[in-house]
N, C-alpha and C positions, 0 to 999 in steps of 0.2 A: 498841556500834557501834565498829568500828575506824577509826582515822584513815587516810586515804589522801592521798597527795600529788597534788594536781590544780591546774590553772590556775584562777584566780579569775575569775568572770564579772562580779562587782560591783566589785572592788577592782583595777582594771587601768589601766595607762597605755598600754602597747603590746600585749602579748599576755596579761598576767595571771600571768606566771611569778612575779614577786616577790610579788605579792599572795597567790598560792597557797602559796608557801613561808612567808610570814609567818603565814598562817592555820594551816598545819601545825605550825609551831614555837611558835605563841602569841605572836608578836612584833608590833610595829607595822610596817606595810608600808614606812614611810619609812626605818626602820633597815635593812631588807633592801635597799631600793633604793640607799641610800647605800653599803652594802657592795658591791653589784654595780658601782656606778660606780667606786668605789675600786679594785676588782679589775681593771676594764677599763682604768683609767688606769695603774696601777702594775705590774700583772702582765701585762696584755695578753690574758690568758686569759678574763677576765670576759665579754667580748662573745661569744666562741666558745661558752662554757658556756651563756650565755643563749639563743643561737640554737638550740643542741642541745636545751636544755630546752623551748623553745617548740615544737619539732617533736615531741618525744617525750612530753611530759606530756599526759595526757588532759584534756579540758574538765571543769570542775568543775560541781557541782550545787549552786548557792547558792539558799537560800530567799529 
């Protein structure tokens, strides 16, 4: 079965984007959330990327 990047239904705080990315990469979702916050604070692009990902990524199918 191939891995697909999808939003998480179970590991979500807002839209499930960071939880889905963490599942895809095999990382802890807290690490992905910290990276997203740091990008939003220091680069300014993190929030825009999160919003675009929330709109574009399909809903996940979590067991």
